[in-house]
Steps between C-alpha positions, in 0.01 A plus 500: 500500500519138489364271239249366750387857581454572133299187450284578793457852383407377151248257646352768721473739206338225290257429777436875543454538123263202498304650790496841333401343162213312677408818683500699175271247332271497808497883499405499131234241567366705795502821290316315216242374745461838657472667157230236402306547823523881460388481141207270597399740783521802257285314251251400765489861628452634141211252450340613826558863407346440153198327661456778748529760221242314293268474806544865574443598139186292487375650827576853377323435168197349684491790741525754216225315316277507804568869552414574141190295512389667822573843352295413187210367712506812716511729200205316336311515824562877517396541136184305562424709808549819292266359230233418762543846651468657155178299437359633828585852398322445174192369686509809722516720180198318367321570822559873447332487155135523403471128403560399863129569591399220251789278635390552862135417410623175322704412811198560719279284275743213516537520877125523542452183304744319734320626818175380629252753656712805443415790728790743445776589255826645624735717297796739558372849616624646171276256302178563697367747247588278206304196646217683672254488197564123455448432877172698500372307197588168677351612833824454680652703794829671386780492746864616481830350607825686440687173492310373196670602176377485145207272560198408704401275792149348525376441845238229560199543736621506858851580389610136548635467139665731259642470154767740374560569135773748435758558223799452736346168627438381146854598398637309804298195421597497130865610566650143492352435155578852379852487642597189303383676172700816595805294584469310166484832314796648693732196513371259247 
């Protein structure tokens, strides 16, 4: 090869080396930028994932707390219903005893005081014999109603007004007050 060819070849190689050197540095710069962008994206994704995880954890804990609170409230409600049912059973046991005659008369006296111009007293058919002597002494007609439990109903003249006084009714009226005391005893 001629001297001129060698010089040209050297110049071309120098130019190629320069171009390749610039290309290498550009490639390195592009790779660094890509790595930085990728790293930034990974960091952003990790932050989002952590935020989602925190939100999901908070939601799960809140849901679990709500479920536990609901279960406790339902359990307490069931216990209170059982206590009320047990109280009613005890009232029915009292009604089966000999003291119930006196209790029935006391209920009748209270109801009579709350009713003007009483003409009749109503009791459950099973209690007719228990209250008959009292009704005779008071000069009242004695009627029966199978739907009336553990108490009496006073009927005013003309049947326009009546007053019921029964153990279940009294328990029902007092239950809200009693229930708070029972709950205090059970759960503090």
